[in-house]
TINUBA-874142 format. One record per residue (C-alpha): residue in three letters; x negated, y negated, z negated. Coordinates in Angstrom, 1 decimal, m for minus. Example, Ala and Ser with C-alpha at 12.3 -4.5 7.8 and 13.67 -1.06 7.14 Angstrom:
2
code,xx,yy,zz
ALA,m12.3,4.5,m7.8
SER,m13.7,1.1,m7.1
***
This chain:
332
code,xx,yy,zz
MET,30.5,3.2,9.3
GLU,29.6,m0.2,11.3
ASN,28.4,1.7,14.2
GLU,31.7,3.8,14.2
GLN,33.9,0.8,14.3
THR,31.7,m1.1,17.1
GLU,31.8,2.0,19.1
GLU,35.8,2.2,19.0
ILE,36.0,m1.5,20.0
GLY,33.7,m0.8,22.9
ILE,30.7,m2.6,21.6
ARG,27.2,m1.1,21.7
PHE,24.1,m2.9,20.1
GLU,20.9,m1.6,21.7
SER,17.3,m2.5,20.0
ARG,15.7,m5.6,21.3
ILE,12.4,m4.0,20.6
ASP,11.2,m0.5,21.7
LEU,10.5,1.4,18.5
SER,10.8,5.1,19.6
GLU,7.1,5.8,19.8
LEU,6.6,4.0,16.4
SER,9.3,5.9,14.8
GLN,8.2,9.4,16.0
SER,4.7,8.8,15.2
MET,5.6,7.7,11.4
GLU,7.8,10.7,11.1
ALA,5.3,12.9,12.5
ILE,2.7,11.5,9.7
ARG,5.7,12.0,6.9
THR,6.1,15.6,8.1
GLU,2.4,16.2,7.8
LEU,2.2,14.9,4.5
MET,5.1,16.6,2.9
LYS,3.6,20.0,3.9
VAL,1.5,19.3,0.7
ILE,2.9,16.5,m1.0
VAL,6.3,17.7,m3.0
GLY,9.2,15.2,m4.4
GLN,7.2,12.0,m3.8
ASN,9.1,10.9,m0.4
LYS,9.0,7.3,m1.7
VAL,5.3,7.0,m2.4
ILE,5.0,8.4,1.5
ASP,7.5,5.6,2.6
TYR,5.3,2.8,0.8
LEU,2.0,4.3,2.4
LEU,3.4,4.3,5.8
VAL,4.9,0.8,5.6
ALA,1.6,m0.5,4.0
ILE,0.0,0.9,7.3
LEU,2.5,m1.0,9.5
SER,2.4,m4.3,7.4
ASP,m1.6,m4.3,6.8
GLY,m1.6,m4.3,3.3
HIS,m3.6,m2.7,0.8
VAL,m2.0,m0.3,m1.9
LEU,m2.6,0.3,m5.5
LEU,m1.4,3.6,m6.8
GLU,m0.7,4.2,m10.5
GLY,m0.1,6.7,m12.3
VAL,m1.5,9.6,m15.0
PRO,m3.9,12.1,m13.6
GLY,m2.7,14.7,m11.8
VAL,0.1,13.6,m9.8
ALA,m1.5,13.8,m6.5
LYS,m2.8,9.9,m5.9
THR,m6.0,10.7,m4.5
MET,m4.5,13.6,m2.5
ALA,m1.7,11.6,m0.9
VAL,m4.4,9.3,0.3
ARG,m6.9,11.9,1.6
LEU,m4.0,13.8,3.4
LEU,m3.0,10.3,5.1
ALA,m6.4,9.9,6.4
ARG,m6.2,13.4,7.7
ALA,m3.1,12.5,9.6
LEU,m5.0,9.5,11.1
ASN,m7.6,9.8,13.5
VAL,m9.7,7.1,11.8
LYS,m13.0,6.7,10.0
PHE,m12.2,7.6,6.1
SER,m14.5,6.7,3.2
ARG,m13.8,7.7,m0.4
ILE,m15.7,5.7,m3.3
GLN,m15.5,6.9,m7.0
PHE,m15.8,3.7,m9.0
THR,m18.0,4.2,m12.0
PRO,m19.3,1.6,m14.8
ASP,m22.9,1.6,m13.3
LEU,m21.5,0.9,m9.5
MET,m23.0,m2.2,m8.1
PRO,m21.7,m4.4,m5.1
ALA,m24.5,m3.1,m2.9
ASP,m23.7,0.6,m3.2
ILE,m20.1,m0.1,m1.7
LEU,m20.9,m3.1,0.8
GLY,m24.3,m1.9,1.9
THR,m28.1,m3.4,1.4
SER,m31.1,m4.4,3.4
VAL,m33.9,m1.9,3.6
PHE,m37.6,m2.8,5.0
ASP,m38.2,m1.2,8.0
LEU,m42.2,m0.3,7.9
LYS,m42.0,0.7,11.7
LYS,m40.6,m2.7,12.6
SER,m42.0,m4.7,10.1
GLU,m38.3,m6.2,9.3
PHE,m35.3,m5.6,7.3
GLU,m32.7,m3.4,8.5
PHE,m29.1,m3.5,7.1
ARG,m27.5,m0.3,6.1
PRO,m23.8,m0.3,6.0
GLY,m22.0,0.8,2.8
PRO,m18.9,3.2,2.6
VAL,m16.8,0.1,2.7
PHE,m17.3,0.1,6.6
ALA,m14.6,2.5,7.4
ASN,m11.0,2.0,8.5
LEU,m9.4,3.8,5.4
ILE,m11.1,3.3,2.2
LEU,m10.0,5.3,m1.0
ILE,m11.1,3.8,m4.1
ASP,m10.8,6.1,m7.1
GLU,m10.3,4.6,m10.5
VAL,m11.0,1.0,m9.2
ASN,m10.7,0.0,m12.9
ARG,m13.9,1.6,m13.9
ALA,m16.2,m0.5,m12.0
PRO,m17.6,m3.8,m13.8
ALA,m16.2,m6.9,m12.8
LYS,m18.9,m7.9,m10.3
THR,m18.5,m4.7,m8.1
GLN,m14.5,m5.6,m8.3
ALA,m14.9,m8.6,m7.1
ALA,m17.0,m7.6,m4.0
LEU,m14.2,m5.1,m3.2
PHE,m11.5,m7.7,m3.5
GLU,m13.5,m10.1,m1.2
VAL,m13.9,m7.8,1.7
MET,m10.4,m6.8,1.1
ASP,m8.9,m10.5,1.5
GLU,m11.4,m11.6,4.2
ARG,m11.8,m8.3,5.9
GLN,m15.6,m9.5,6.3
ILE,m18.9,m9.6,4.3
THR,m21.7,m11.8,4.6
ILE,m25.2,m10.4,3.6
ASP,m28.5,m12.0,4.0
GLY,m26.9,m14.8,5.8
LYS,m25.1,m12.6,8.6
THR,m21.4,m11.8,8.6
TYR,m20.2,m8.4,9.5
ILE,m16.5,m8.0,10.5
MET,m14.7,m4.8,9.4
ASP,m13.5,m2.8,12.1
LYS,m9.5,m2.6,12.5
PRO,m7.5,m1.0,11.1
PHE,m8.9,m1.8,7.6
LEU,m6.9,m0.7,4.6
VAL,m7.8,m0.1,0.9
MET,m5.7,2.3,m1.1
ALA,m6.9,2.2,m4.7
THR,m6.1,4.4,m7.4
GLN,m6.1,3.8,m11.5
ASN,m5.2,5.4,m14.5
PRO,m2.8,3.6,m16.9
VAL,m3.2,5.7,m20.0
GLU,m7.1,6.3,m20.7
GLN,m8.7,2.7,m21.5
GLU,m12.0,3.8,m22.6
GLY,m14.8,2.8,m20.1
THR,m12.5,0.9,m18.1
TYR,m12.4,m2.9,m16.8
ARG,m8.9,m4.4,m16.4
LEU,m8.0,m5.9,m13.0
PRO,m7.9,m9.6,m13.2
GLU,m4.2,m10.8,m12.4
ALA,m5.3,m13.1,m9.9
GLN,m7.3,m10.4,m8.1
LEU,m4.4,m8.0,m8.1
ASP,m2.4,m10.3,m5.7
ARG,m5.0,m8.9,m3.1
PHE,m2.8,m5.4,m3.1
MET,0.4,m5.6,m1.1
PHE,1.8,m3.0,m3.1
LYS,1.3,m1.5,m6.9
VAL,3.1,1.8,m6.5
VAL,3.7,3.7,m9.7
ILE,3.8,7.8,m9.5
ASP,5.6,9.5,m11.9
TYR,5.8,12.8,m13.0
PRO,7.6,15.4,m10.6
ALA,11.2,16.6,m11.3
LEU,11.6,20.1,m12.5
GLU,12.5,21.6,m9.5
ASP,9.7,19.6,m7.5
GLU,7.0,21.2,m10.2
PHE,8.2,24.7,m9.2
GLU,7.8,24.0,m5.4
ILE,4.2,22.5,m6.1
ILE,3.3,25.6,m8.1
LYS,4.7,28.0,m5.4
ARG,2.9,26.4,m2.8
GLU,m0.2,26.5,m4.6
HIS,0.0,30.0,m5.1
GLU,0.9,30.9,m1.6
ALA,m1.8,28.6,m0.2
VAL,m4.2,30.2,2.3
ASN,m7.7,30.8,0.9
GLY,m6.7,28.4,m1.7
ASP,m6.4,25.5,0.5
LYS,m2.9,24.0,0.6
THR,m4.0,21.1,2.7
ILE,m5.6,22.9,6.0
SER,m2.2,22.9,7.8
VAL,m2.1,19.1,7.9
LYS,m3.0,17.9,11.3
THR,m4.1,14.6,13.3
VAL,m1.1,12.9,14.7
VAL,m2.2,9.2,15.5
ASP,m5.3,7.4,16.0
GLY,m6.6,3.9,15.0
SER,m5.7,2.1,18.3
LYS,m2.0,3.1,18.1
ILE,m2.0,2.0,14.7
GLU,m3.0,m1.5,15.8
THR,m0.2,m1.5,18.4
TYR,2.3,m0.4,16.0
LYS,1.1,m3.1,13.5
SER,1.7,m6.1,16.6
ILE,5.3,m4.6,17.2
VAL,6.3,m4.8,13.5
ARG,5.2,m8.3,13.5
ASN,7.7,m9.1,16.1
ILE,10.7,m7.4,13.9
ILE,13.5,m10.1,13.9
VAL,14.0,m11.9,10.3
GLU,17.3,m14.2,10.3
GLN,17.2,m17.4,8.6
ASN,19.4,m16.2,5.8
ILE,17.0,m13.1,5.0
ILE,14.2,m15.7,4.7
GLU,16.0,m17.8,2.2
TYR,17.0,m14.5,0.3
ILE,13.3,m13.7,0.1
ALA,12.4,m17.4,m1.3
ARG,15.2,m17.3,m3.8
ILE,13.9,m13.9,m5.1
VAL,10.5,m15.3,m5.4
HIS,11.4,m18.6,m6.7
ASN,13.4,m17.0,m9.4
THR,10.3,m15.3,m10.9
ARG,9.1,m18.5,m11.8
GLU,12.0,m20.0,m13.7
ASN,12.6,m16.7,m15.5
PRO,12.5,m17.1,m19.2
PHE,11.1,m13.5,m19.6
LEU,8.0,m14.4,m17.6
TYR,4.9,m15.8,m18.5
LEU,3.7,m16.1,m14.9
GLY,5.7,m16.2,m11.8
ALA,4.7,m15.0,m8.2
SER,2.9,m17.0,m5.9
PRO,3.8,m17.6,m2.2
ARG,1.6,m14.9,m1.3
ALA,4.3,m12.7,m2.5
SER,6.8,m14.1,m0.5
LEU,4.6,m13.3,2.5
ALA,4.0,m9.7,1.4
ILE,7.8,m9.3,0.8
LEU,8.3,m10.3,4.5
ASN,5.6,m8.1,6.1
ALA,7.0,m5.4,3.8
SER,10.3,m5.8,5.0
LYS,9.6,m5.6,8.5
GLY,7.6,m2.5,8.2
PHE,10.7,m0.9,6.2
ALA,12.9,m2.0,8.9
ALA,10.4,m0.4,11.6
LEU,10.3,2.7,9.9
ARG,13.9,3.1,9.7
GLY,14.3,2.7,13.5
ARG,15.6,m1.1,13.3
ASP,14.2,m4.2,15.0
PHE,15.8,m6.4,12.5
VAL,15.4,m6.9,8.8
THR,18.2,m6.4,6.5
PRO,18.7,m7.3,2.6
GLU,18.1,m3.5,1.7
ASP,14.7,m3.6,3.4
ILE,13.8,m6.7,1.0
LYS,15.3,m5.0,m2.3
ASP,12.9,m1.8,m1.3
SER,10.1,m4.1,m0.9
ALA,10.5,m6.7,m3.7
VAL,9.7,m4.4,m6.7
VAL,6.5,m2.9,m5.7
VAL,5.2,m6.2,m4.1
LEU,6.2,m8.3,m7.3
GLN,5.7,m6.1,m10.2
HIS,1.9,m6.7,m10.5
ARG,1.9,m10.3,m9.6
ILE,4.2,m11.4,m12.5
ILE,3.0,m11.5,m16.2
VAL,5.8,m10.5,m19.0
ALA,6.1,m13.3,m21.8
PRO,4.3,m11.9,m24.7
GLU,7.2,m11.7,m26.9
LYS,9.3,m9.7,m24.4
GLU,6.3,m7.6,m23.7
MET,6.1,m6.8,m27.3
GLU,9.7,m5.5,m27.1
GLY,8.8,m3.2,m24.5
VAL,10.1,m5.0,m21.7
LYS,8.3,m4.1,m18.2
ALA,7.6,m6.4,m15.2
ASP,9.5,m4.0,m13.0
GLU,12.7,m4.1,m15.1
ILE,12.7,m8.0,m14.9
VAL,12.2,m7.9,m11.0
LYS,15.1,m5.4,m10.8
GLN,17.3,m7.8,m12.8
ILE,16.0,m10.6,m10.7
ILE,17.1,m9.1,m7.6
ASP,20.6,m8.0,m8.9
SER,21.2,m11.5,m10.0
VAL,20.3,m13.0,m6.4
GLU,22.9,m13.3,m4.0
VAL,23.1,m11.1,m1.3
PRO,23.1,m12.7,2.2
ARG,26.0,m11.5,4.4
***
């Protein structure tokens, strides 16, 4: 409506940042993923925003809702080094980071990199590994480097970790500490598909060539382009009142009586960066309050702790975040 009005009075606003190539590439990735993933458009958007804003993602959902499949397909659409690690109770830090092995020919120790040395890492069932292994993963996620035997190894860019966890089955799992959950930019909860979407899923499976419905997914973007897009997104324009809007939302989590623990300043920065990603994904070179709203729930819901009495009443973190967003005045 605003664009129609401005055109009527002869005013035309042009993007100050060229987002055409970025938008085309993200749309191409979305198209490839939607060849297989049905009814999870929001999840796909969150994965694309995470790529653009350089943030790690935690995917939570019951088994069979395509958590692992979504990340595998994303890796196929991107021309980057992909690694999948299945977390188990006996997994040790060296199993993911790598270890030094003595070379008899050279009479010296040689470092052999682990599967974490990749661009896109899928961690399946991240809550199944013991605390020691989880801590090793979170360290490399935060610092994007590891130090072994006194030598530091820098991770190649882009470096993104996308982890899955099952919220239902708790036997043989190790709950992720709240302080460590902060390392994930997003926590995306994947629900069951709607009836019509489930019909389409079954239909596609039945019609799949040779039983492989992923064979049609093609590579469309390489790693160097992703780095270029990330630098573009960092320059997305954010007005002062939008920054204040983010600060008020996060500050409200610290004063909310329904919450035992509010969000840290890291959450504010995550909302800022994610909202830039949403703006770029939508072809805009500036952030709007709608971008903030779309970012806030998935950024905040795993960073806050619901007060025990409210948790006993069945109140969930995402519900409180939505109430907070509704209560904060939207900038104009």
